[in-house]
N, C-alpha and C positions, 0 to 999 in steps of 0.2 A: 858653158853656162855657169855663171857665178852662183855660189851658195848664198843663202839669205839669212840675215839677222833681223829679228823682229823687235820693235821697241813700241811701248805704249805709255800713255799718260792720260789724265783726265781732260787735257786740253793742249795748249801750246807749250807748256813748260818743258816737256820731255824733248822737244825739238832742240833745246840747248844741248842735251846729251847726244842726240842723233848727230848734230853738226860736229861735235867733237869726235865721236867715234868713226864717222865715215872717212875722215882723213887718215885714220890709222888702219882702216880695213878697206883699202881701195879695191881689193879683190873680192869683196862681198857686196851684194846688193842689200839695200835696206828697205824694210817695209815698216812704216810708222802708222800707228793708230791713235788718233786724238778722239777720246770719248767725250766730245764736246757736249753731247746731249745730256750727259749726266754730271757735268762739271758744275760746281766743285765737289770733289770727293770728301774734303775735310769736314764737311757738315753733314755727312751721311752716317748711318750706323755701321758698325764693324761687319755685320752680316750682309748688309747691302753691298758693301765694298768687296767682300769675299766673292759674292755672286758675280759682280762686274769683272773682277780679276779673272775668274774662270772663263767667262764668256769672251773676254778680250784675248786671252791666251789661246783658247781654242780657235778663235777666228784667225789669228796669226798662224797657228799650226796648219789650218786648212789651206793657207797660201804657200806652204812649203818652207817655212823658216826652220832653222836647225837649233836656234837658241832664242829665248825671249828675254829682253831686258825690261824690267818693270821700272820705268824712268819716272817714278812717282813715289815719294816717301810714304804717303798715306796708304797707297795700294800695297807697297812693300810690307808695311806693318800689319796688313790685314790680308795676307795671301797664303796662310798656312794650309788652306783647303785645296789649292790648285793642283798639287801633285797627285791627288786622287784621280785626276781626270786626264793627265798627260804625262808622257815620259820625256818630254823636251826639257833640257836644262833651263833653269830659271835663274836669272841674275837679279838679285835685290840690292838696293843701294844704301840701306841704313847702316848696317854693320861696317862695311868698308869705309864709309864716310866718317863714322864715329872714330874708327881706329886711326884714320888719317888726322883727325883733329887732335887726338891724344899725342901724336908725334909732333904737332906744331906748338902746343901750348907750353909756355915756360912758367906761367904763374899758377897753373892748375885751376884757372877760372874760365869756364867755357859757357858761352851763351848759345842756346839752341833756338833758332827762329824757325818755326814750322807751322803747319796747319793745326787747327784746334784739336782734331782727333789724334794726330800724331803726338801732340803734347799730352793730351789726356791719357793716352795709352802708355806714356812713358817709353816710347819706342826706342829712343836713344839712350835712356838712362842706364839700361842694363849693360851697355857696351862702354860707358864712360865711367869706369871704376876708378876710384881714387882721386877724383877731381870735384870741384864745386860746380854744380850745374845751375844755370839760370835759364829758365824756360819761358818763352814768349809765344803766345798764340797769335799766329799771323794770317789766319784765313782771309782777313779783310784785304790782304795784298793780292790774292789770286785774281779777283775780278779786275783789279787795276791793270794787271798784265794782259788778261784776256781782252780788255777793252783798248789796249794799245796806249795806255797812259803812262808808260815808263818815261823817266826824265821830265816829269811835269811837276808843277807846284802841288798838285793833288797827291802824287806819289810821295813827294817830300813831306807833306803834311802828315799822311798816315804813318809813314815810317817813323817820323819824329814822335808821334803819339805813342807808338808801340815801344820805342827804344829809349825814350827820354828817361833819365834816372839811372841808367845802367853804365854811364860813362865813367864813373868814379869808383867802380867796384873791383878794379884790378883785372877785368876781363881782357884777355889778349887774343882770344880766338872765338870766332862766331861761325857756327855751322848754318849754312843755308839749307835748312831742312825741308825744302820744297824746290822742285826743279824750275818753278816759275821765278824763284827769288834771285838767281844770278842776273836776271834782267833788271834788277833793282839795285845793283851794286853801287851805283853812283849816289843814289839817295841814302843808302845805308852808310856809306863812307862819310857823308856830310854830318851824320849824327855821331858815328864812332870811327873817326879817321885812323886811329892807331891799331885797330884790331886786324888780325889776319882772317880773311874770309875763306872758309873751306866749303867748296862745292863738291859735287859727286862725280865730276868728270874723270879725273885720274883714278880714283878708287874703283869706279865701274870698269874702266879699261883694264885695271889689274885683275878684276874678277873674270872678265871676259877672256883675257889671255890665259888664265888658269884653265879655262874650259876648252878653248879652241886654238890656243897659241897666238902668236903675233901675226899681224896682217902682213901680206906680201904685196909686191908690185902687181898692179892690175890696171885694167882699162875698161871702158864702157860700163862703169858702175851705174846702176839704175836705182833711183830712189823713188819710191811710191808712197804717197801720203794719203791716208784714209781719214775721214771724219764721220762720226755718227750724227753730227749736227747738220746745219745748212751749209751746203758746199760753197755758195757764194760768199757767205760770211767768213768761212774758213779761208778762202782765197784772199780776202781783204786783210785778214790778220797775218798772213804769211809774209808780208812785204819786208819785215825787219830781218828775216832769216836768210835772204839771198839764196833761195832754192828755186831759181827760175826754171831749171830744167827738170824739176820733179814732176812726176805724174800725180795728179790729184783726183781722188775718187771718193764716192760716197760709200760708207759702210752700213750695211743693214744687218744688224746682229740680233 
């Protein structure tokens, strides 16, 4: 029987992380929790998110995972309370993603596109020492992804409204500070074609390898997806991720 890795996010965004990690850990089963009922996190208070992080982690722990990946920047930035309730290792994504961006920039001008609360909390700033930081509140982009409107004129319009004016500031690196945002790369590149986009995929894998080592050859990998929202809506949203063999369940937390 394979060991299990747990991953959660407020909705669909963290599936981008799951899809990346599952190929590196074929000898592990994955359990994903989409807390769709409470999406978006970026518009909640820090205390509300702390409570949701703890509930989600304990739910995944009850299913036998040996490590939990918080595939959500907002949740990662508001997760300091969770260790009081569990001994399971927790992988957060902000610090490793910030450090990856520092390695990429040559102009020392980095733009952080994240949810409103992540920006307000300056979650990335403390790890981006010695560079100029441009912060953009992007919570408006989360419902675009949740509604399946990627690669549409609406996505292009909102991205342009958020990023217009940053093209001539010497920015060469843009942090996708929400796991929903890699699904909007095409729209972002239309506005800022010359920037390097930094997502959390490789940084998170590095954190995971430090805890459990590299993945090994495996077979019969099982992926189970839970949602706290309506399961029929969740199934419709999943089409873009090509997880046809995943088991889909409703989570009551």
